[in-house]
C-alpha positions as CSV (number, residue, x, y, z in Angstrom):
1,X,77.2,132.8,84.4
2,X,74.9,135.8,84.9
3,X,73.2,135.1,81.5
4,X,71.5,132.1,83.0
5,X,69.7,134.3,85.4
6,X,68.0,136.2,82.7
7,X,66.6,133.2,81.0
8,X,62.9,133.1,80.9
9,X,61.2,130.4,83.1
10,X,60.5,127.2,81.1
11,X,63.4,127.6,78.8
12,X,64.2,124.1,77.7
13,X,67.7,123.0,78.3
14,X,70.0,119.9,78.5
15,X,72.8,119.8,80.8
16,X,75.5,117.2,80.3
17,X,77.2,116.4,83.6
18,X,80.0,114.4,82.0
19,X,81.2,117.4,79.8
20,X,79.9,120.2,81.9
21,X,78.0,121.7,78.9
22,X,74.5,123.3,78.9
23,X,72.6,123.3,75.6
24,X,69.6,125.7,75.5
25,X,66.7,125.3,73.4
26,X,67.8,122.0,72.0
27,X,66.3,120.8,68.7
28,X,64.3,117.6,68.5
29,X,67.4,115.5,67.3
30,X,69.4,116.7,70.3
31,X,66.6,115.9,72.7
32,X,66.0,112.4,71.3
33,X,69.8,111.7,71.5
34,X,69.8,112.8,75.2
35,X,66.9,110.8,76.2
36,X,68.5,107.6,74.3
37,X,71.6,108.3,76.3
38,X,69.6,108.6,79.6
39,X,67.8,105.4,78.9
40,X,70.9,103.3,78.0
41,X,72.5,104.5,81.2
42,X,69.5,103.5,83.3
43,X,69.7,100.0,81.8
44,X,73.4,99.8,82.5
45,X,73.0,101.0,85.9
46,X,70.3,98.4,86.6
47,X,72.7,95.7,85.4
48,X,75.5,97.0,87.5
49,X,73.3,97.1,90.7
50,X,72.0,93.6,89.9
51,X,75.7,92.3,90.1
52,X,76.9,94.7,92.8
53,X,77.2,91.9,95.4
54,X,79.6,90.0,93.3
55,X,83.3,90.4,93.8
56,X,85.5,92.6,91.3
57,X,87.7,90.2,89.6
58,X,89.5,90.9,86.3
59,X,89.2,88.6,83.3
60,X,92.5,86.9,84.4
61,X,91.3,86.3,87.8
62,X,92.8,89.3,89.8
63,X,90.6,90.4,92.6
64,X,90.4,94.1,93.5
65,X,88.6,95.2,96.7
66,X,86.0,98.0,96.1
67,X,85.0,99.7,99.2
68,X,83.2,103.0,100.1
69,X,83.9,106.4,101.3
70,X,81.3,107.3,104.0
71,X,80.3,110.0,106.5
72,X,77.4,108.5,108.6
73,X,75.6,105.4,109.8
74,X,73.3,105.9,107.0
75,X,75.9,105.9,104.5
76,X,77.2,102.6,105.9
77,X,74.0,100.8,105.6
78,X,73.7,102.0,101.9
79,X,77.2,101.1,101.2
80,X,76.2,97.4,102.1
81,X,73.2,97.7,99.6
82,X,75.5,99.0,96.9
83,X,77.9,96.0,97.2
84,X,80.8,97.7,99.1
85,X,83.2,95.2,100.5
86,X,84.0,97.5,103.4
87,X,84.7,101.0,104.1
88,X,87.9,102.4,102.8
89,X,87.4,105.9,104.3
90,X,85.0,106.8,107.3
91,X,85.3,110.7,107.5
92,X,84.8,111.6,111.2
93,X,84.5,115.3,110.7
94,X,80.7,115.0,110.6
95,X,80.8,114.2,114.4
96,X,82.5,117.6,115.1
97,X,80.6,119.9,112.9
98,X,77.7,122.1,113.7
99,X,78.2,121.8,117.5
100,X,79.2,124.2,120.2
101,X,81.8,121.7,121.6
102,X,83.6,118.6,120.6
103,X,81.8,115.2,120.7
104,X,82.3,113.1,123.9
105,X,84.2,109.9,123.6
106,X,80.9,108.1,124.3
107,X,79.2,110.0,121.6
108,X,81.9,108.9,119.2
109,X,81.9,105.3,120.5
110,X,78.3,104.9,119.8
111,X,78.5,106.0,116.2
112,X,81.5,103.9,115.5
113,X,79.9,100.9,117.1
114,X,76.7,101.5,114.9
115,X,78.8,101.8,111.8
116,X,80.6,98.5,112.6
117,X,77.5,96.6,113.2
118,X,75.8,98.1,109.9
119,X,79.0,96.9,108.1
120,X,78.4,93.4,109.6
121,X,82.2,92.2,109.7
122,X,83.4,94.0,106.7
123,X,86.5,96.1,107.3
124,X,86.3,99.8,108.0
125,X,89.0,102.4,108.0
126,X,88.4,105.2,110.3
127,X,90.3,108.5,109.5
128,X,91.1,110.5,112.5
129,X,89.9,114.2,112.6
130,X,91.0,115.9,109.5
131,X,90.5,119.6,109.8
132,X,92.6,122.9,109.7
133,X,92.5,126.5,109.1
134,X,90.6,126.1,105.9
135,X,87.7,124.3,107.6
136,X,87.8,125.6,111.3
137,X,85.5,124.7,114.2
138,X,84.4,127.6,116.1
139,X,84.8,125.9,119.4
140,X,88.5,125.1,118.8
141,X,89.6,128.8,118.4
142,X,92.2,128.1,115.7
143,X,94.3,130.9,114.8
144,X,94.1,132.4,111.3
145,X,96.6,131.0,108.9
146,X,97.7,132.8,105.7
147,X,98.0,129.4,104.1
148,X,95.8,126.8,105.8
149,X,96.5,124.0,103.3
150,X,100.2,124.2,104.4
151,X,99.5,124.8,108.1
152,X,98.4,122.9,111.2
153,X,96.0,120.6,109.7
154,X,95.1,116.9,109.9
155,X,97.5,114.8,112.2
156,X,99.5,117.9,112.9
157,X,96.5,119.5,114.5
158,X,95.7,116.5,116.4
159,X,99.0,115.9,117.8
160,X,99.1,119.4,119.1
161,X,95.6,118.8,120.6
162,X,95.7,115.4,122.3
163,X,92.4,116.4,124.1
164,X,90.8,115.9,120.5
165,X,92.7,112.8,119.4
166,X,92.8,110.7,122.6
167,X,89.1,110.5,123.2
168,X,88.7,109.7,119.4
169,X,91.3,106.8,119.6
170,X,89.6,105.5,122.8
171,X,86.2,105.5,121.2
172,X,87.5,103.8,118.1
173,X,89.5,101.0,120.1
174,X,86.5,100.5,122.3
175,X,84.2,99.9,119.3
176,X,86.7,97.7,117.5
177,X,85.0,94.6,119.5
178,X,82.0,95.1,117.3
179,X,83.7,94.9,114.0
180,X,86.9,95.1,111.9
181,X,88.1,98.6,112.6
182,X,91.2,100.2,111.4
183,X,92.7,103.6,112.1
184,X,94.2,105.9,109.4
185,X,96.0,109.1,110.2
186,X,95.7,112.0,107.7
187,X,98.4,114.4,106.4
188,X,101.3,112.4,107.6
189,X,104.5,113.9,106.2
190,X,107.4,112.7,108.4
191,X,108.3,109.7,110.3
192,X,108.2,111.8,113.5
193,X,104.5,112.5,112.7
194,X,103.8,108.9,112.3
195,X,105.9,107.6,115.4
196,X,104.0,110.2,117.6
197,X,100.6,109.2,116.5
198,X,101.3,105.5,116.4
199,X,102.7,105.9,120.1
200,X,99.4,107.5,121.2
201,X,97.3,104.7,119.9
202,X,99.6,102.3,121.9
203,X,99.2,104.4,124.9
204,X,95.5,104.4,124.6
205,X,95.3,100.7,123.9
206,X,97.4,100.0,126.9
207,X,95.1,102.0,129.1
208,X,92.1,100.1,127.9
209,X,93.7,96.6,127.7
210,X,92.1,96.0,124.2
211,X,93.7,93.9,121.2
212,X,95.7,95.8,118.7
213,X,94.0,97.1,115.4
214,X,95.6,97.8,112.0
215,X,97.0,101.3,111.7
216,X,97.9,103.1,108.4
217,X,98.5,106.4,106.8
218,X,97.1,108.6,104.1
219,X,99.5,109.3,101.3
220,X,98.5,112.9,100.5
221,X,101.7,114.9,100.3
222,X,104.7,113.8,97.9
223,X,107.1,113.5,100.9
224,X,104.9,110.5,102.1
225,X,105.1,108.8,98.7
226,X,108.8,109.7,98.1
227,X,109.7,108.1,101.4
228,X,107.1,105.2,101.2
229,X,110.0,102.7,101.7
230,X,110.7,104.2,105.0
231,X,107.1,104.1,106.0
232,X,106.3,100.7,104.7
233,X,107.9,98.6,107.4
234,X,106.3,100.6,110.1
235,X,102.5,101.0,108.9
236,X,100.0,98.2,108.3
237,X,98.5,99.8,105.1
238,X,98.7,102.8,102.8
239,X,95.7,104.9,101.4
240,X,96.4,107.3,98.8
241,X,94.4,110.4,99.0
242,X,94.6,111.5,95.3
243,X,92.8,114.7,95.7
244,X,95.2,116.2,98.0
245,X,98.1,114.4,96.4
246,X,97.3,116.0,93.2
247,X,96.9,119.4,94.7
248,X,100.2,119.2,96.7
249,X,102.1,117.7,93.8
250,X,101.1,120.2,91.2
251,X,100.8,123.2,93.6
252,X,97.5,123.9,92.4
253,X,94.5,124.6,94.8
254,X,91.7,122.3,93.6
255,X,89.0,124.8,95.0
256,X,90.3,127.6,93.1
257,X,88.3,127.9,89.8
258,X,91.4,129.5,88.1
259,X,93.7,126.4,88.4
260,X,91.3,123.6,89.4
261,X,90.8,122.3,85.9
262,X,94.6,121.8,85.7
263,X,94.8,119.9,88.9
264,X,94.5,116.7,87.1
265,X,95.1,113.4,89.0
266,X,96.1,111.7,85.7
267,X,99.2,113.9,85.5
268,X,102.4,111.8,85.2
269,X,103.9,113.1,88.2
270,X,100.9,112.0,90.5
271,X,101.0,108.5,88.7
272,X,104.7,108.1,89.5
273,X,104.0,108.9,93.1
274,X,101.4,106.3,93.2
275,X,103.8,103.7,91.7
276,X,106.5,104.6,94.0
277,X,104.1,103.9,97.1
278,X,102.7,100.7,95.7
279,X,106.3,99.4,94.9
280,X,107.4,100.2,98.5
281,X,104.3,98.9,100.2
282,X,104.4,95.4,98.2
283,X,108.1,95.1,98.8
284,X,107.3,95.0,102.5
285,X,104.2,93.0,102.3
286,X,101.8,95.8,102.9
287,X,98.6,96.9,100.7
288,X,97.7,100.1,99.2
289,X,94.3,101.7,98.6
290,X,93.0,104.7,97.0
291,X,90.4,106.8,98.4
292,X,90.3,109.9,96.2
293,X,88.0,110.9,93.3
294,X,90.4,109.2,90.9
295,X,89.2,105.8,92.0
296,X,85.8,106.3,90.4
297,X,87.2,107.7,87.1
298,X,86.8,105.3,84.3
299,X,89.9,106.5,82.7
300,X,91.9,106.0,85.9
301,X,90.7,102.6,87.1
302,X,92.8,100.7,84.7
303,X,95.7,102.8,85.5
304,X,95.5,102.4,89.2
305,X,95.3,98.5,88.8
306,X,98.3,98.5,86.5
307,X,100.1,100.7,89.0
308,X,99.6,98.2,91.6
309,X,96.8,99.5,93.8
310,X,94.9,96.8,95.7
311,X,91.7,98.5,96.8
312,X,89.6,101.3,95.4
313,X,87.4,103.3,97.9
314,X,84.8,105.3,96.1
315,X,81.5,107.2,96.8
316,X,78.7,104.8,97.6
317,X,76.8,105.2,94.4
318,X,79.8,104.6,92.4
319,X,80.6,101.1,93.8
320,X,78.6,99.0,91.4
321,X,79.9,100.9,88.4
322,X,83.6,100.6,89.4
323,X,83.0,96.8,90.1
324,X,81.5,96.2,86.8
325,X,84.4,98.1,85.1
326,X,87.2,96.0,86.8
327,X,85.2,92.9,85.5
328,X,86.0,94.0,82.0
329,X,89.8,94.5,82.6
330,X,92.9,92.2,82.4
331,X,95.7,92.9,84.7
332,X,98.5,92.4,82.2
333,X,97.0,95.0,79.8
334,X,96.3,97.3,82.6
335,X,100.0,97.1,83.8
336,X,101.2,97.8,80.2
337,X,98.9,100.7,80.0
338,X,100.2,102.1,83.4
339,X,103.7,101.8,82.0
340,X,102.9,103.6,78.9
341,X,101.1,106.4,80.9
342,X,104.4,106.9,83.1
343,X,106.3,107.8,80.0
344,X,103.7,110.4,79.0
345,X,104.6,114.1,79.1
346,X,101.4,115.6,80.3
347,X,97.9,114.6,81.7
348,X,96.4,115.2,78.2
349,X,98.7,112.7,76.7
350,X,97.9,110.1,79.4
351,X,94.3,110.6,78.8
352,X,94.8,110.1,74.9
353,X,96.8,106.9,75.7
354,X,94.1,105.5,77.9
355,X,91.3,106.4,75.6
356,X,93.2,104.8,72.5
357,X,94.3,101.7,74.7
């Protein structure tokens, strides 16, 4: 807090990013322990990077795709270097930010094409524009909303503004000739949302006369998970956005410091919604990915595998470590652990169960 601002320049300190603790003027033993921990991590990191190009296969032969969340062409190139098997989430908001007008279809096409070429045949999931009142764009003149997280955001905004969505879909479908592009719609809550968005894809595809691409949805609200069995025959895939799914399930704003620590993705209610989604998807022959922060959480990885998640999409730097962890796991044990977690009463109990498992 404010006390840090009064510290003298040069005050020795150790910041532990895992625990969020700051140790001021550490003694020699504490400094040595921190240096040893850092050295061990550097050694482990080097080993993970050396094996990053290898697939993530559990000890009993179950393969899990590990892909990357990216937001630029540079990210795509780095993702390949770090062993990502594709892109599980291309955030397209970067194309619309820090501008005085929306990007043109041609501008978007060039970026999607360049990312497709950089990924060299690996699959890429492109999320359509995901903005709302909480992250407005000045040139859109969006009205102020008292509760933007429950307002016109994601697909709701894009369906209301086809002048934004249609050029983006045209650009994606045109760029699909250069790679394995897939389209994903954010904030899908109802079948009506899905049907309208899917129809727009078909309309644009007919205009362009291009082949179809896979189209899926993000599972970010409980309604989508609870009704996954209704969506499953319609969509090509599901991607669970655990950050927002946690926020909406627990009714806790993850950007509010007063409650953000309690917005825990390992809460049994969140895990139950993930399980409902994977069960419905697999029953219909569809696959499920996770593209939230949970996918790179070492405590969550075995649970997600045990819950039936097929793909983990994580930040680019996390790809090698997640792959390395998966190689140490056995699917039957992960499944058993997930079943235990679903019977827990609290997120804290889930954490204890995983840590002791």
